[in-house]
C-alpha positions as CSV (number, residue, x, y, z in Angstrom):
1,M,83.6,118.8,103.3
2,T,83.7,115.6,102.0
3,A,79.9,114.1,101.0
4,H,79.7,111.2,103.6
5,P,81.4,110.6,107.2
6,L,83.3,107.9,105.8
7,D,84.6,108.7,102.6
8,R,88.1,108.1,102.3
9,L,90.7,110.5,103.3
10,T,91.9,112.8,100.2
11,T,95.5,114.0,99.4
12,E,94.2,117.4,100.2
13,E,93.1,116.6,103.4
14,I,96.4,114.9,104.2
15,A,98.0,118.2,103.2
16,R,95.4,120.1,105.4
17,N,96.1,117.6,108.1
18,R,100.0,118.5,108.2
19,G,99.6,122.1,108.0
20,V,97.7,122.3,111.3
21,L,99.9,120.4,113.2
22,D,102.6,122.4,111.6
23,R,101.1,125.6,112.7
24,A,100.4,123.8,116.2
25,G,104.1,123.6,116.6
26,L,104.1,120.0,116.6
27,I,106.3,119.1,113.8
28,G,110.1,119.4,114.0
29,P,113.0,118.3,111.9
30,A,113.1,115.0,113.4
31,T,109.1,114.5,113.3
32,R,108.3,111.4,111.4
33,F,104.3,110.2,110.9
34,P,104.1,106.7,111.1
35,L,100.4,106.8,111.2
36,V,97.6,108.9,109.3
37,M,94.1,107.8,109.9
38,L,90.6,108.9,109.3
39,V,88.5,109.1,112.5
40,E,85.4,107.2,111.5
41,P,82.8,108.7,113.4
42,P,80.9,106.3,116.1
43,K,78.8,103.5,114.5
44,R,75.3,105.0,116.0
45,E,75.9,108.3,114.7
46,V,77.0,107.1,111.0
47,L,73.9,105.0,110.7
48,S,71.6,108.2,112.2
49,W,73.2,110.5,109.7
50,K,71.2,111.8,107.0
51,E,72.6,113.7,103.8
52,G,73.2,117.6,104.7
53,D,73.8,116.9,108.6
54,P,77.0,118.5,109.7
55,W,79.7,116.0,111.2
56,D,83.2,117.1,112.7
57,R,85.9,115.6,109.9
58,C,88.9,114.4,112.3
59,V,92.2,112.6,111.5
60,R,94.2,110.7,114.0
61,T,97.6,111.1,113.7
62,T,100.8,109.5,115.7
63,L,104.0,111.6,116.0
64,L,107.1,110.3,116.1
65,D,110.0,112.1,117.5
66,R,113.8,110.2,115.5
67,D,115.9,112.2,118.2
68,T,114.2,111.4,121.4
69,G,111.6,108.6,120.6
70,E,108.9,110.1,121.8
71,V,105.7,109.1,120.2
72,S,102.1,111.2,120.6
73,E,99.0,110.9,119.4
74,V,97.1,114.1,118.0
75,V,93.7,114.3,117.0
76,V,93.0,117.1,114.3
77,S,89.7,118.6,113.2
78,L,89.4,119.2,109.6
79,T,86.1,120.9,110.1
80,H,87.4,123.5,112.5
81,D,91.3,123.4,111.4
82,K,92.4,123.0,114.9
83,V,94.1,120.3,117.0
84,V,91.5,119.0,119.6
85,S,93.0,116.8,121.6
86,R,96.7,115.3,122.0
87,R,98.4,112.5,124.2
88,E,102.0,111.0,124.9
89,V,102.1,107.2,124.0
90,D,103.8,105.5,126.6
91,V,105.7,103.0,124.3
92,T,106.8,100.5,127.0
93,A,103.3,99.8,128.0
94,E,101.5,100.4,124.7
95,G,104.0,99.1,121.8
96,Q,105.8,101.5,119.4
97,P,104.6,102.5,116.1
98,P,104.8,100.9,112.8
99,I,108.5,100.2,111.0
100,M,108.5,103.1,108.6
101,G,110.1,102.9,105.3
102,E,113.1,105.0,105.5
103,E,114.1,103.1,108.7
104,F,115.0,99.9,106.3
105,G,117.5,102.3,104.9
106,L,118.9,103.6,107.9
107,V,120.0,100.0,109.4
108,E,122.2,99.2,106.7
109,Q,124.1,102.7,107.6
110,I,123.7,102.0,111.6
111,L,124.9,98.4,110.6
112,W,128.6,99.4,108.6
113,Q,129.1,101.5,111.2
114,D,129.5,99.0,113.9
115,E,132.8,97.2,114.2
116,S,131.3,94.0,115.7
117,W,129.0,93.5,112.6
118,C,131.7,94.5,110.0
119,A,134.0,91.8,111.6
120,A,131.1,89.2,111.6
121,M,130.6,89.7,107.7
122,A,134.4,90.0,107.8
123,R,134.6,86.4,109.1
124,R,132.3,85.3,106.2
125,G,134.5,86.9,103.3
126,L,132.0,89.7,103.0
127,D,133.3,93.6,103.1
128,E,130.9,95.1,100.2
129,P,128.6,97.3,101.6
130,S,126.6,97.7,98.7
131,R,125.9,93.7,98.0
132,I,124.5,92.8,101.6
133,R,120.9,93.7,102.1
134,V,120.1,94.0,105.4
135,S,116.4,93.3,106.1
136,A,114.9,95.2,109.4
137,L,112.1,92.8,111.0
138,S,110.0,93.5,113.9
139,A,111.6,92.8,116.9
140,G,108.7,91.1,119.2
141,V,108.9,91.1,123.2
142,F,110.8,88.6,124.8
143,G,112.0,90.1,128.2
144,L,115.1,90.4,127.2
145,P,117.2,92.9,129.4
146,G,118.1,96.1,128.2
147,E,115.5,96.2,125.3
148,E,112.5,97.8,127.4
149,G,111.0,101.1,125.5
150,R,113.8,101.1,123.1
151,R,112.3,101.5,119.1
152,L,114.3,97.8,118.1
153,V,114.4,96.1,114.7
154,R,116.1,92.6,114.7
155,C,118.4,92.5,111.0
156,L,119.2,89.5,109.1
157,S,121.1,89.5,106.1
158,F,121.4,88.4,102.3
159,L,124.2,88.4,99.8
160,Q,123.1,90.1,96.6
161,L,125.3,89.0,93.6
162,D,124.7,92.3,91.3
163,D,121.4,94.6,90.9
164,R,119.2,92.3,89.3
165,D,120.0,89.1,91.5
166,N,117.1,87.7,93.7
167,V,118.5,88.6,97.3
168,W,116.4,86.1,99.3
169,A,118.4,83.3,97.5
170,H,121.7,84.2,99.3
171,P,120.9,83.9,103.3
172,I,124.2,85.1,105.5
173,D,123.0,83.0,108.0
174,G,124.0,82.6,111.6
175,V,124.4,86.2,112.9
176,V,121.5,88.6,113.9
177,A,122.1,92.1,115.3
178,Y,119.6,93.9,117.3
179,V,119.6,97.6,116.6
180,D,117.8,100.8,118.4
181,L,116.7,102.9,115.5
182,I,116.6,106.4,117.8
183,T,120.1,105.9,119.2
184,R,121.4,104.4,116.4
185,E,123.2,101.5,117.6
186,V,123.4,97.8,117.6
187,V,122.7,96.8,121.3
188,E,123.5,93.4,120.5
189,L,124.8,91.1,117.8
190,I,124.4,87.2,118.1
191,D,127.0,85.3,116.1
192,D,126.0,81.6,116.2
193,G,128.2,79.9,113.7
194,L,129.1,80.1,110.2
195,F,127.5,78.5,107.3
196,P,128.0,78.4,103.6
197,V,126.1,81.1,101.7
198,P,124.1,79.7,99.2
199,A,125.9,80.7,95.8
200,E,123.0,79.3,93.4
201,R,121.2,82.1,91.8
202,A,117.4,81.9,92.0
203,D,116.6,84.6,89.5
204,F,112.8,83.9,88.4
205,E,112.3,86.8,86.1
206,L,115.9,85.8,83.7
207,N,114.7,83.3,81.2
208,A,118.1,81.1,80.9
209,G,118.9,78.8,78.3
210,D,117.4,76.0,79.8
211,R,114.3,77.3,81.0
212,P,112.6,78.5,77.6
213,V,109.3,80.6,77.6
214,R,106.5,78.1,77.3
215,G,105.0,78.8,73.5
216,T,101.7,76.7,73.9
217,Q,99.3,79.5,75.5
218,R,97.1,81.4,73.5
219,P,95.4,84.4,74.3
220,I,92.4,85.2,76.8
221,E,90.2,88.2,76.1
222,I,87.8,88.9,78.5
223,T,85.5,91.8,77.0
224,Q,82.1,93.6,78.0
225,P,80.7,95.4,75.0
226,E,78.4,97.2,76.9
227,G,80.4,98.0,80.1
228,P,80.4,96.5,83.4
229,S,77.2,96.0,85.4
230,F,78.3,97.9,88.2
231,T,77.9,101.9,89.0
232,V,80.1,103.7,91.2
233,E,79.5,106.9,92.9
234,G,82.5,108.4,94.9
235,N,82.9,105.5,97.3
236,V,79.8,104.0,96.6
237,V,79.3,100.6,94.6
238,R,76.0,99.5,93.3
239,W,76.0,96.1,91.5
240,E,73.1,93.6,91.0
241,K,71.3,94.0,94.2
242,W,74.6,94.9,96.3
243,R,75.3,98.1,97.6
244,F,77.8,99.0,99.6
245,R,81.0,101.9,100.6
246,I,84.6,101.7,99.6
247,G,87.4,102.5,102.2
248,F,91.0,102.3,102.5
249,D,93.6,103.0,105.6
250,Q,97.1,102.2,106.1
251,V,97.0,99.7,108.7
252,E,93.7,97.7,107.0
253,G,94.0,98.8,103.4
254,L,90.6,98.0,101.8
255,T,87.6,98.1,104.0
256,L,84.2,97.5,102.9
257,H,81.5,99.2,104.7
258,Q,77.6,99.4,104.9
259,L,76.9,96.1,102.9
260,G,73.1,95.7,102.2
261,F,71.3,93.5,99.6
262,E,68.1,94.9,97.6
263,D,65.0,92.4,98.8
264,D,61.3,93.5,97.8
265,G,62.4,97.2,97.1
266,R,64.1,97.5,100.5
267,L,67.9,97.6,101.0
268,R,68.6,95.0,103.4
269,P,71.9,95.4,105.9
270,I,74.0,92.8,106.3
271,V,77.8,93.9,107.3
272,Y,78.1,97.3,108.8
273,R,82.0,97.5,108.3
274,A,84.5,94.4,106.6
275,S,88.1,94.0,107.0
276,V,91.5,92.2,107.9
277,A,92.3,93.8,111.0
278,E,95.3,91.9,111.5
279,M,97.5,89.2,110.3
280,V,100.6,87.6,111.4
281,V,103.2,85.4,110.4
282,P,104.8,83.3,113.2
283,Y,108.0,81.2,112.3
284,G,108.6,77.7,114.0
285,D,112.5,77.7,113.9
286,P,113.7,77.6,117.6
287,S,117.1,78.3,117.0
288,P,119.1,81.5,118.3
289,V,119.3,83.6,115.3
290,R,115.6,83.0,114.4
291,F,113.6,82.1,117.5
292,W,111.7,85.6,117.6
293,Q,110.6,86.1,113.9
294,N,106.6,86.9,113.8
295,Y,105.9,89.4,111.7
296,F,102.4,91.6,112.1
297,D,101.9,92.7,108.7
298,A,99.0,95.3,110.0
299,G,100.0,96.6,113.0
300,E,103.7,96.2,112.4
301,Y,104.3,97.3,108.6
302,S,100.9,99.0,107.5
303,L,98.9,96.9,105.1
304,G,97.6,100.1,103.6
305,K,100.9,101.7,102.8
306,D,102.4,98.5,101.5
307,A,100.1,98.5,98.5
308,N,100.6,97.7,94.8
309,A,99.8,100.0,92.3
310,L,97.8,97.2,89.9
311,E,98.3,97.0,86.4
312,L,95.4,96.0,83.9
313,G,96.4,92.7,82.2
314,C,98.9,91.8,84.9
315,D,96.8,91.9,88.3
316,C,93.5,92.3,86.9
317,L,91.6,91.4,83.6
318,G,88.4,92.6,82.2
319,E,86.4,95.7,82.6
320,I,88.1,97.0,85.4
321,H,87.2,100.0,87.7
322,Y,90.5,101.2,89.6
323,F,90.1,103.0,92.6
324,D,93.5,105.3,93.7
325,A,94.1,105.5,97.5
326,A,95.7,108.2,99.1
327,I,97.8,107.6,102.3
328,A,100.6,109.9,104.2
329,D,104.5,109.4,103.6
330,D,106.8,109.2,106.6
331,D,106.8,112.8,106.8
332,G,103.2,113.5,107.0
333,A,102.8,114.5,103.0
334,P,100.2,113.2,100.9
335,R,101.3,110.4,98.2
336,T,99.1,109.0,95.9
337,I,98.8,105.1,95.2
338,R,97.7,104.3,91.5
339,N,95.2,101.6,91.2
340,A,95.4,100.6,94.6
341,I,91.8,98.8,94.6
342,C,90.8,96.8,91.5
343,M,86.9,96.1,91.0
344,H,85.5,94.2,88.4
345,E,83.1,91.3,87.5
346,E,83.4,87.8,86.7
347,D,81.9,84.9,85.7
348,A,82.1,82.2,88.4
349,G,80.4,79.0,86.9
350,V,76.8,77.8,87.1
351,L,74.3,79.6,89.5
352,W,71.7,77.1,89.4
353,K,70.4,74.2,87.0
354,H,67.8,71.1,86.6
355,T,66.4,69.1,84.0
356,D,63.1,67.9,84.7
357,L,62.4,64.2,83.2
358,Y,58.3,65.1,83.7
359,N,57.8,68.4,82.1
360,G,60.9,68.2,80.1
361,S,62.5,71.5,81.1
362,S,66.0,72.2,81.1
363,S,67.0,75.7,82.8
364,T,70.5,77.1,83.6
365,R,71.6,80.2,84.8
366,R,75.3,81.6,85.5
367,Q,76.6,82.8,88.6
368,R,78.8,86.0,88.4
369,R,80.5,87.6,91.0
370,L,82.1,91.4,91.9
371,V,85.9,91.4,93.0
372,I,86.9,94.2,94.9
373,S,90.7,93.5,95.4
374,F,93.7,94.5,96.9
375,F,97.8,93.5,96.5
376,I,100.6,94.2,99.2
377,T,104.3,93.5,99.5
378,V,105.6,93.2,102.5
379,G,109.4,92.5,102.3
380,N,109.5,88.9,100.9
381,Y,106.0,88.2,100.6
382,D,103.0,89.5,98.5
383,Y,99.4,88.8,99.6
384,G,96.3,89.6,97.3
385,F,93.3,90.2,99.3
386,Y,89.7,89.5,97.2
387,W,86.1,90.4,98.2
388,Y,83.4,88.5,96.0
389,L,80.0,89.5,96.2
390,Y,77.6,86.8,94.2
391,L,74.3,87.1,92.8
392,D,72.8,84.7,95.5
393,G,73.7,87.0,98.5
394,T,77.2,84.8,99.1
395,I,80.2,87.0,100.5
396,E,83.7,85.6,100.1
397,L,87.2,86.5,101.4
398,E,90.2,84.8,99.6
399,C,93.5,85.7,100.5
400,K,96.2,84.6,98.1
401,A,100.0,84.3,99.2
402,T,102.8,84.3,97.3
403,G,106.2,86.0,96.6
404,V,109.5,84.6,97.9
405,V,109.9,82.6,101.2
406,F,112.2,84.1,103.7
407,A,115.2,81.3,103.1
408,S,117.9,80.3,106.0
409,A,121.0,78.5,104.9
410,Y,119.9,74.6,105.6
411,P,122.3,73.4,108.4
412,G,121.9,69.7,106.9
413,P,121.2,66.6,108.7
414,R,121.5,66.0,112.3
415,A,124.3,63.9,114.2
416,D,121.8,61.2,114.5
417,G,120.9,61.3,110.5
418,S,117.4,62.8,110.9
419,A,116.4,66.0,109.1
420,Y,116.6,69.4,110.4
421,P,113.0,69.5,112.0
422,W,112.5,73.3,112.0
423,A,112.9,74.1,108.1
424,S,112.8,72.2,104.6
425,E,115.6,71.9,102.2
426,I,113.9,73.9,99.0
427,A,117.0,74.2,97.0
428,P,121.1,72.8,97.6
429,G,121.8,74.6,100.4
430,V,118.5,76.7,101.0
431,G,116.6,76.2,103.6
432,A,112.8,77.8,104.2
433,P,111.8,77.6,108.2
434,F,108.3,76.4,109.2
435,H,106.0,79.4,109.5
436,Q,102.1,80.4,109.5
437,H,99.9,83.0,108.0
438,L,97.2,83.7,110.1
439,F,94.7,86.3,109.4
440,S,91.8,88.0,111.4
441,A,88.7,89.5,109.7
442,R,87.1,91.9,111.3
443,L,83.0,91.4,110.8
444,D,80.7,94.3,112.0
445,M,77.6,92.7,111.6
446,M,74.3,94.1,111.1
447,V,72.3,91.3,109.7
448,D,68.8,93.4,109.2
449,G,69.6,95.6,112.3
450,V,72.1,96.2,114.8
451,G,70.0,93.3,117.4
452,N,72.1,90.1,116.6
453,A,72.9,86.8,118.2
454,V,75.5,83.9,117.2
455,D,74.4,80.4,117.7
456,E,76.8,77.6,117.0
457,V,75.3,75.0,114.5
458,D,77.0,71.3,114.6
459,A,76.0,68.4,112.8
460,V,75.1,65.8,115.3
461,R,75.2,61.8,114.7
462,V,72.1,60.4,116.3
463,P,72.5,57.0,117.8
464,A,70.5,54.3,116.8
465,G,67.5,53.8,119.5
466,P,63.4,54.2,119.3
467,E,63.7,57.2,117.7
468,N,66.2,56.1,115.1
469,P,65.5,52.4,114.4
470,Y,67.5,51.7,111.3
471,G,70.6,54.1,112.6
472,N,70.2,56.5,109.3
473,A,69.2,59.7,111.3
474,F,71.4,62.7,112.2
475,T,70.5,66.0,113.1
476,R,72.0,69.4,113.9
477,R,72.3,71.5,117.2
478,A,72.2,74.9,117.8
479,T,73.7,76.9,120.8
480,R,73.4,80.4,121.7
481,I,76.8,82.4,122.4
482,R,75.2,84.6,125.1
483,R,78.4,86.1,127.2
484,E,81.5,87.2,125.6
485,R,83.6,84.2,127.7
486,E,81.7,81.8,125.9
487,G,82.8,83.6,122.7
488,A,86.3,82.9,122.2
489,R,85.3,79.3,119.6
490,M,87.1,76.6,118.0
491,A,86.1,75.4,114.2
492,D,84.7,71.7,114.3
493,G,85.1,70.0,110.6
494,N,83.9,66.5,112.2
495,A,80.9,68.7,113.1
496,G,80.6,70.8,110.0
497,R,80.5,73.5,112.4
498,T,79.2,77.3,111.6
499,W,78.4,80.4,113.3
500,H,74.9,81.8,112.3
501,V,74.2,85.6,113.0
502,V,70.8,86.2,113.2
503,N,68.7,88.8,113.7
504,P,65.9,87.6,116.8
505,G,64.0,90.5,115.9
506,R,63.4,89.6,112.2
507,R,61.6,86.8,111.0
508,N,61.4,85.4,107.3
509,R,57.9,83.8,106.3
510,M,58.6,80.7,108.1
511,G,58.6,82.4,111.4
512,Q,62.8,81.8,111.3
513,P,65.0,84.8,112.4
514,V,66.8,85.7,109.7
515,G,70.6,85.0,109.6
516,Y,74.1,84.7,107.7
517,A,76.2,82.1,108.6
518,L,80.1,82.1,108.7
519,H,81.6,78.6,107.3
520,P,84.9,78.3,108.2
521,E,87.8,76.2,106.5
522,G,88.8,75.4,110.0
523,Q,92.8,75.0,109.4
524,P,95.1,75.3,112.5
525,T,95.4,77.9,114.7
526,L,98.3,79.3,116.2
527,L,100.7,76.1,117.0
528,A,103.4,77.9,119.1
529,D,102.9,77.0,122.8
530,P,100.6,78.6,124.9
531,S,102.9,80.2,127.0
532,S,104.9,81.7,123.7
533,S,105.4,85.5,123.6
534,I,103.6,85.1,120.2
535,A,100.8,83.5,122.3
536,R,100.3,86.2,124.4
537,R,100.5,89.1,121.4
538,A,98.6,87.6,118.9
539,A,95.8,85.9,121.4
540,F,93.5,86.6,118.4
541,T,95.4,83.2,116.8
542,T,94.3,81.1,119.3
543,R,90.9,81.0,118.1
544,H,89.1,80.7,115.1
545,L,86.3,83.1,116.4
546,W,86.0,85.5,118.8
547,V,82.7,87.3,119.4
548,T,82.3,90.9,120.9
549,A,80.0,93.7,121.7
550,H,80.3,96.3,119.0
551,D,82.4,98.4,120.6
552,D,83.8,101.7,118.3
553,A,87.8,101.7,120.0
554,E,88.3,98.2,119.7
555,R,89.4,98.2,116.0
556,Y,92.6,95.8,115.9
557,P,92.7,92.4,117.8
558,A,96.3,92.8,118.8
559,G,95.8,96.4,119.7
560,R,96.5,99.9,118.4
561,Y,100.2,99.9,118.7
562,V,101.4,96.2,117.9
563,N,105.2,96.5,117.4
564,Q,106.9,95.9,120.7
565,N,103.4,95.6,122.3
566,P,103.9,93.1,125.3
567,G,100.6,91.6,124.7
568,N,97.9,93.8,127.1
569,S,95.4,95.2,125.0
570,G,94.4,92.6,122.5
571,I,90.9,90.7,122.3
572,D,91.6,88.2,125.0
573,T,91.5,91.3,127.4
574,W,88.5,93.3,126.2
575,I,86.1,89.3,126.9
576,R,87.1,90.1,130.4
577,A,84.6,92.6,130.5
578,D,82.0,89.7,129.9
579,R,79.6,91.8,127.9
580,D,76.3,90.4,127.1
581,L,76.0,89.3,123.2
582,D,72.4,87.9,123.1
583,G,70.4,90.4,120.6
584,Q,73.4,93.2,120.8
585,D,75.7,94.8,118.5
586,L,78.3,92.3,117.6
587,V,81.5,92.3,116.2
588,L,82.7,88.6,114.5
589,W,86.4,88.2,114.6
590,H,87.4,85.2,112.4
591,T,91.2,83.6,112.5
592,F,91.9,81.5,109.4
593,G,94.7,81.0,107.3
594,L,97.7,78.9,106.0
595,T,100.4,76.3,107.8
596,H,103.2,76.6,105.5
597,F,105.7,73.6,105.3
598,P,107.7,74.9,102.4
599,R,108.2,72.7,99.3
600,P,110.9,72.7,96.6
601,E,108.0,73.9,94.1
602,D,107.6,77.0,96.0
603,W,111.2,78.4,94.8
604,P,112.2,80.4,93.6
605,I,108.9,81.9,94.0
606,M,105.8,80.8,95.5
607,P,102.7,79.7,93.7
608,V,99.5,81.2,94.8
609,D,98.3,79.5,97.9
610,R,95.0,80.3,99.3
611,T,93.0,80.6,102.5
612,G,89.6,82.7,103.2
613,F,85.8,82.0,104.2
614,V,82.2,82.4,103.2
615,L,79.0,84.0,104.6
616,K,76.2,82.7,103.1
617,P,72.5,83.5,103.8
618,V,70.2,80.9,106.3
619,G,66.9,82.3,106.3
620,F,67.7,86.0,105.3
621,F,65.3,85.1,101.9
622,D,62.7,83.7,101.8
623,R,63.6,82.0,98.5
624,N,66.2,81.7,96.3
625,P,67.2,85.4,95.9
626,A,68.5,84.8,92.5
627,L,65.4,83.3,90.9
628,D,65.1,86.6,88.5
629,V,68.7,86.0,87.0
630,P,68.1,86.1,83.3
631,A,68.6,83.0,81.3
632,P,72.3,83.2,79.7
633,K,72.3,85.0,76.0
634,S,76.3,84.1,75.5
635,R,76.4,82.6,71.2
636,H,78.0,79.6,73.1
637,C,75.1,78.9,75.1
638,H,72.3,76.5,73.4
639,A,69.3,75.1,75.2
640,A,68.7,71.5,74.9
641,S,65.5,70.5,72.9
642,P,63.1,68.0,74.4
643,D,64.0,64.9,72.4
644,Q,67.8,65.5,73.8
645,I,66.7,65.0,77.5
C-alpha cells in the first residue's frame, strides 16, 4: 500500500492492474489500453484522511477491442485485487478513447492498401510509401453521413526527402483520407486539387555553410554550492513556506495537489488540486481539406503519454530534482518516462526594494521561485507547462508553445489579387493556417478551507460631480457570483477585471475576508462561430472563466471521452444545474491562450511563445509575507553607503 491516497501510480501497480484484468478474462489478443488512471478518492475523504487510515486504492482502465471497436470502462481495486465495476461505453453518445501510438503507424498501412489513395498519390508523382508520412488526426464530429459510431481519424500527408529531413516542410496538399481504425478501411477520400509540393528543405538541426553557428556566447553556469532549498519526501515537496504534493496522469500530465503556505506556524490551504485539464488547437481554414482541424491535446492525445524525458542542461538548468512518471502503454504494461517532471529554484529579480531619503536606509531583497515543469510533444507542436511558486505567496502558470507549425501548400493570391485569407505564407509556397492554442486550467480552490466564494472585481471610472469635483476619482466594484449560470465570465482589460476567490468565514486583521485573485491575460477566446462544431465540443473556450460547485466526477471541461464526443458532456452542460456558489466548495476553470497568425520567423522552427495567468494573495496575509526574506549575500551585491544615497 502506498503512503497517501493521492500518491502517483507506480509501475508495480500498473502491472498488478493488468494482472487483475487478465485473470478476470477481460484481456484478449485485440485488447488495448487507451487509458489507465488512478481513481483519486473523493476530496472530502482525502481531507479527512489521517496517516494510518485504510483506503481502497483503485485504478480505472478504459479497454478498447481493436477487432470489434467495443469500449469498456473497468475499475480495479488494487487493495483487494479484484474488479469492482465494469460498464460498456456508448461511443456514439460519449465519444471514443484517445488516439493511441500504434494507430499512427496503422494508418500508413491502411492507406497504401487502398486503391483510391495510391491513385491520388500517383497523380502527384508520388509512389514510394516509405517517403510519404501520414499524420493521423482526430476526426471531430460534423454530422457527416456514415461516420456515427466509427473510430475515425482524418489523414493529411507529407513528403520526407530522406531520413533526416524535416517532414513538415513538404505538405502534400489537396487530399485527405477519412480512415476507420477498426474496419481498417478508407471511408472517404477527398481530392480537392493538385498543389505543388514545396521542395525547399527546412532542416533546422543541420548547419549548412550559409548558416554558421554563433561563436559569441560564453557559458552561463548556475550553481547552488550548498544544494537546493527544497526537500522532497516521496511525492511531497517543501520549499520556503510552500508545501504541496506532486501528481501525474495520462490525460493531464503534471498535477499539483494540496498547495499550502505556512503562516505563523500554520499551513494554510490555497489550492486543493491544480492542472491543465484540457487544451484545444482550433484551426481557421474552411477549405474542404482542412475545415475539420481541431485537436484536443489532452482528451484526444493524452498529455501525460506525450511527455518528454527531460535532459539536464538542455531542458532544465541548475540544481535539478527530477521525477519519473509511470504510465501504461497501449498493451497495459507499465512504462517509465525518465525525468518527466523537472523541479528547480531560480532567481526571479527584485522581490522588494526601497531607498529612503529620510532615514538613510537602502534595502533590497531578491525574489526567487520554485519551478515545476514538464514538456510534451504532440505531432508537430511542443508545449512546456511551468508552474511557479514565489516567496510572496504568488502562484503562476506559464505555458510555452514551440515546435513546427502545421504546414500547408500556400495557394497564392485570389483572383482579385487579395491574399489568401486563412493562412500565412511563411516560406516560398509553404502556408501555415491561422489557429489558436486554448488551455483550460482547472483550479480546485480551497482558500483557507472549502467554504469559498468568487467576486468579480472591476476598476470603475467615476464621472465628475459633487463627490468628484476635480474628476480625478476612480474606484472599484466587486460583484459576487452566486450561481453557476452567472459563473461563465469574460475578462475585460479596460476594467482591469480580476476574480477574487474569498473565504467569507475567515478574516484578516482588518476584518476583510481572506482571498486570492486570479489575474487573466484576457486574450481572445474561441474565434470560431458559435454555431460551429468546435464551439459545441469545446464550449469551455467560449468564456475566460467558469465557476462550478465542486464535483469529483467533473474533471475535464470537455468530458471524459473527448475524441469524437458530439459536445453533450462538457462544462456548459454542468452549469445547467445552477448550483449555489456562495460560500461553497468551488472549482475555477480558466481559459487562456494564444491566437497564432504564423510569421516567417516561426519557420522552420517556432521560437517559444508564452501564455498563462497569475494567482496573487489579496488580503490572505496580514502584511507582506516576504518580510523575513534575508538580505542578499552574493559577492556581487554591495550595499550603498549613506553618502551615495
